[in-house]
N, C-alpha and C positions, 0 to 999 in steps of 0.2 A: 465613354472611356472611364474606367474605374479610377477614382481619386486615389493617389498614392498614400500609403499610410505614413504618418509622421515618423521621422527618424528619432532616435533616442536623444539627439541634440535638440530637437524641437520641444520635447517634454523633459524638463530637467528632473532627474530623480534625486531623492533625498539621500544624504550620506548615512551609511549603516555602520554600526559598531557591534562588537561582541561584549557580552555581559554574563557574569555567572548567575545561574538561576537561583542560587542559595544566598550567597553573601553580597551579591550585587557588584562585585569588583569588575571594572572595565579595563581589560588588558589592552596594551598597544598592539600586541601580536598574540596569536594562539600558539600553544605548545603542540607538539606532534600528536598528543592524545586528545586535544580539544577539551582539556579539563582545566579548571581554575587552579592557578598556582598557589592560592591561599588556602582554599578549603577542599579542593579535589573534586568538586561537583562539575556538572556539564555547563558548557557555554551555550548561549543562544544569540541570534542576531536580533538587534533592535534598532529603531530608527529615531534618534533623539529629537529631530524636528517634529515628527508626528506626535510624540508625547507632549511636546510643548504647545503645539498649535492644533492638534487633532485634525490635521489636514496635510495632504501631499503638496498643497499649493494649487491644486486643481479641484474643481467641483466634482462631486460624484457623477453628475451627468456627463461632464467632459471626459472623465476616465472611461465610463461605460461606452460612450460613443467612440472613443479612440480605439478601445479594445475590439469593438465590433467591426469597425472599419478595417482594421488590420487583417481580418479574416480573408479579405479579397486581395491582399498584397502578395507579391511573389518574392519578397525579401525573406531569406531563410529564417531570420530572427522573428519575423511576423508569422511565419507558417508554423512555428513551434507553439504548442498549446501551453507552454511554460513562459517563454520569453515574450510572448504577446502581452503578458501582464507585467512587463518589466518595471513599471513604475512602483510596484510593490515588492521588488527584488533588490538584493545588493547589486551595486554597480561594478561592472568589470572596469579595470583601469583603461583609460584612453579609449573607452568604448570598443575594445577589441571584440572580435566576433566570438560568440560562444560555440562550444561543441554541441551540435544539435543533430538529431535524427528525426526531427519533426514529431517529437514526443508530445504527449497530451492529446487533445482533440478526440477524447474517447467518448463513446456514445452512452446515452441513457436509454434503457429498455423498460417497457412495461412487462410485468410478470403476472399475467392474469391467473394462471394455475396456482402459482406460489401464493398469490394474494388469498385465494380461497383456502389453501392449506393453513396459512397463518391467521385466518380470521379477519382479514382486512378487505375494505372495499377496493382499494387500489394499492399497488406496490411497484416501486421503481428500483432499478439497479443501475448504478454508474459503473461501467465495466472498464476498470483500469488495466485489465488483462489485454486490452486492445492497443497497448503501447508497443513500440517497435520490437522490444525483446520479450514481450508477452507478460509484463507485470508493471505495477505502479512504480517500481524502483526507478524507472527511466526518468520520471519527472523530477526526481531529486538528483539523479546522477548527472544530468545535463548541467546543473548549476555547480555541483561539487567538483566534477571533473574539469569544468571550465576554470574554476579557481585554482585547482591543482596545476593546470598548465600555465596559468597566469603567474604563479609563484615559481615557475621554472622546474618543477619536479619531473624527472624522467620515469619514476616508478610510482604507481598507486597500488593500494592493497586493501583487501577486505577479508573478514571471516564471514562465512555464508552457509545457509542451508540450501542455497541454490539460486534464488532469484537475484540476489544482490551480485553474486559472482557473474552471472550472465550479463547483467546490465553494465556493471563496472568494466568488464572486459571489452564489451562493445564500444563504450564511450572512450575508453583509454585508447583502443586501436584507432578509432575515428579521429582522436586528437593527437595521434603520433606519440603516445606514451606506452610504456610496458605495464603489465598488470600481474600481481601476485594474489592468488586465491588460496585461502586455508579453509578446508571443508572437513566435517566429521566423517571419518571412514564408515562406509556402509549405511549412512543415514542421510542420503540425499537422492533426489530423483535423478535418474540417468538422463532424462529429457533436459533437465536444467544444466547438468554438468556438461552435456555435449555442446551446449551453447558457449560456455566459457572456453572450452577446448578449441572450438572453431574460431573464436575471436582472438586466439593467440595467448591466452593466459598461462602463466606458469602456475600449475595447480598442485597443491600439496594436500594429500588426504592424511589427516592426523588421527591417531588412535585416541580420540576423546570425543566429547559432544561439542555443540556450538559454543557453549560458554567457555570450554577449554580452548577452543580455537581462538576465541576473542582474547583470552589471557595471553596466549603465545604471541598473537599479533601485536598487542600493546607493547610487549617487550621488543619485538622486531622494529617497530617504528621509532622506538627510543634510541635504537642503536644504529639504524641505517636511514639514509635520506629517502624515506618512503612516505607517501602522503596517504593518510588513513581515510577510507571512503565508506566506512560503516555509518549508521545513522546517528552515532555520537557526533559526527561532523555536522555542525549547525547549518552549513550551506546546503546539505542534503535536504533538510527539513524545509528550507525556504523554497526549493523547487517543488517539493511534494505538496506544499500548502496550496499551490495553484489549482489542484484538483477541486478544492472547495470553491474557489473563485469561478472556475469554469462551470461547475455544477450549478451554481446560482445564476450564472449568465444563461445557461440552457433552460433554466426554469423561469426565465423572464424576471429574475431578481425577486421572485416570490419565495420566501424562506420556507423550507419544509418543516414539519413538526419534529421529525426525528431523522438522524443519520446514524446508521449502524455499521460498525467497523470491526474487522477481525483484529485480535490483539496478539502480537508476537513479541517483537522487541519494543513495541509501543511507539516507535518513531512516527508511523503514519498517522495514528490517532492524535499524537502530539502536534503534528504539522497541520492537520485539518482543523484542530481546535484553535491553533495559533491564527490561522487564516480567518476563521470566523470572528475571533475577538478583534483582529485588526480591521476587518471590514465594518464591524459595528463602530469602532472608534472613529473611522474615517467617514462615517455616514453613508456607506454604500448599502447597508442593511440597518433596519431599526430594531430587530430582535434576533435572538439566537435560536437555532434548532437545538434539541437535546442530542448530544453526541454520546452514544452508548458503545461500549467495548465488549466484544465477545471472545472468550478464549476456549480452547479445548480443555476438557477436564484433566487430561494428562499433562497439561502445560499451563497451569492456571495460577501462577503466583500473584498476579494482580487482582484477580477475583477473590482469592483468599484474603489478601490484605484489606480490600474494601469491606468484605463481609465480616471480618473479625475486628474491624475498626483499629487495626494496627497503624502506627505512624511510620513504620519502615517495612519495606518489602523483604520477605524472606524467600530465597531462591528454592526451587524444587528440581528434582531430577525429571526433566521433561521426557514424556513418552506419548507420542501421538503419530498416527499415520498422516496427519496434515503437516507435512514436513516444513512448510513455510512458516509455521508458528510453533515449531518444536523448540522452544526457547524457555529455559527455566530461570534465567536471571536477566530480565529485560533492562537494558541500560537507560531507557527514556521514561521510566515509570513516574518520576516526579513531574515531568512535563505533561504526561498523560493524565496524571491525577489532577493537575491544574485545569486541563481541558474538560475533564469530567465534572469537576466542581463548578467551574464557571458557566458551563452550559446546562447544568442540571441533569446530566445523563446518569446512566447506571451501568452495571456489569451483569453479564450472564456467562454461562458455560455450556458446552455441548459435548455429549459423549461421542465415542467413536462411531457407534451405529447411527446416532442422530446425524452426524456429519455426512456419512455415506448416503443416508436417505435423503437429506436435504440437497446434496449435490445432484442426485438423480432427479429430484423434483425441479430444480432449476433447469436441468437438462431437458425436462419435459416441456418447458416453455421455449425450447429452441436455443437456449443460451448455455454455453459450456463454461465451466470455471474449474479452477483447481480446488482440492479439498478444503484448504484453509479459507477460501472465500465463502464456502457453504455454511460456516459457523454463523454467519450473519442471519441467514434465514431461520436457523434453529433459535438464535437469540431473539429475533423479532417475534417469532411464534410464542415463545415463552413469556415475553414482555406483554404481549396482547392478553395472554391467559391471566397474567398478574394484574392487568388493568393499568399498567404503566403506559402502554400504547393503546389508544382508543381506536375502535374499528374505522371510523371515518377520517382519521388523521393521515397526513401525507408522510410516508416513510420511504427513505432511500437507503438501499443496501449498497455498500461499497464492495464490489467484487475485485479482488486485488490481483488475481492471476488467471491466465488462460488455461483452458481445458488441457491443451497439449503439454503443459508444464509437467504433468504427472500422469502420463498415459497408462503406466503400470497399474495405478490405483483403479482407474476406470475399467480396464480390461479384467482385472481380478474381481472387481465388483460384479460385472455382468456374467462372469463365469461362475460366480458363487464361491470364489476361492479367497476373497479378501480377508475373511475372519476364520478360515479353516485352521483348526488346532489352537485357536486363541481362546482366552476367557470369554470373548464376546460371541463365540460360535452359536450358542443357543439363542441368544437375543437377536442375532442377525437373521434368523429365519423369517422375520417380518419383512425383510427386504426382497423376498423371492418374487413378489408381484411386479417389482420394478426392474428385475434383471432381464436383459435381452441378449443372451448368449447367441453366437452364430450357430446356425443349424446346418449340419453337414448332410448333404443329399446326393443321390445319384444324379448324373447329368442328363435329366430329361424333364420336359415341361410338366408332366403329370405330378411329379414329386414337388415341384415348385408351387403348382396350383393348389395341391392338397395342403401345403404349408400356409399358403395365402388364405385359404378358406378357414383353416383352423384359427389363424390370427384374427380373422374378421369376427369371430365369435367372442373374442376376448376384449375387455375394455381397453380403450386408448393405449 
């Protein structure tokens, strides 16, 4: 008989507080926009007792054993790949049950073909697109939505390029709350929008870009009792950080040399970096992997800032087919900068054609992902060429979204229509060898066999 996992009452969690990332102010409560009332910068969750004692009160071995044992538990909180690590999360009042869809628990895949392309001996990918709504957003939404319900909010809201809206709407519905979604008109994948609609969200398409949607939303939450669930919400990042904990557990607590992450609003890279720093502080790991952030060339304000040695991020007019990272003014850039500096990581960027090619290369390994995820393979390949990543080092790509998040991109790619009429049309000719458009045939076996024989003569 399987030993039951310890309840949260058995393992006491430390008290968490909010703190401004710039001036260090510790407010008693957070404002509607989760910004510091003194300097206007973002807030983050911290654990005062950890900073004093560098311990949760339990040994690293005890924590690792407890987390592993919970995997065989039937308690919903233990079956979540987020709440299973609850000793490192903020505590819900009175131990009320979190809103969970059994998020997390995402697989790591070997990518042998992509490793050859990148010039590596081995390459791994942790696929966060295998979360319940198909993206990494679920790991943060379970925590943030749970805190929204705890605080008594009836409405939650987000500005979104797609994935956040799908995740928020699902968790709001699951938790008995209503949801409001603001999306940029004509700049969102219909696959993502359909999820938000199905989960019952009130959806507004605004005639602006993502950053414009965010500006409007900030005004709405100041005037209405609506709880903001974008990644400026520090409870979102606490949930998202568990992907790093789960990754290390899956690797037997052997720290990889590099973790490569897509960069959009920069909340995810911030969260993963925060987790790594906390794990080292608590003695669960002894060294840090290098965390590197990859952006699309058409939405690269963070890359520009790092390369120009600027001290402040300047926004850009974002333009990329990788809709999940089509963000020109990322809110979490200061948190991401800290993660980059603390881990010794770097930045890179990917062109539109490079993203499309990399997405097909990942697909050739039998793993589907949305376009934004594919920037990681482009970035890793370039960092190998530059010597920043060595051939024999262990590299993990973070794939943030599922293939079916943006099926239009994939279909247009294989039909050769993705860059038709665009400035990239000539450059995109190199993609022809990877395109697999459907073949229209007469309904007879001879036609099918002829096609099969022709394909047999072509490389993989």
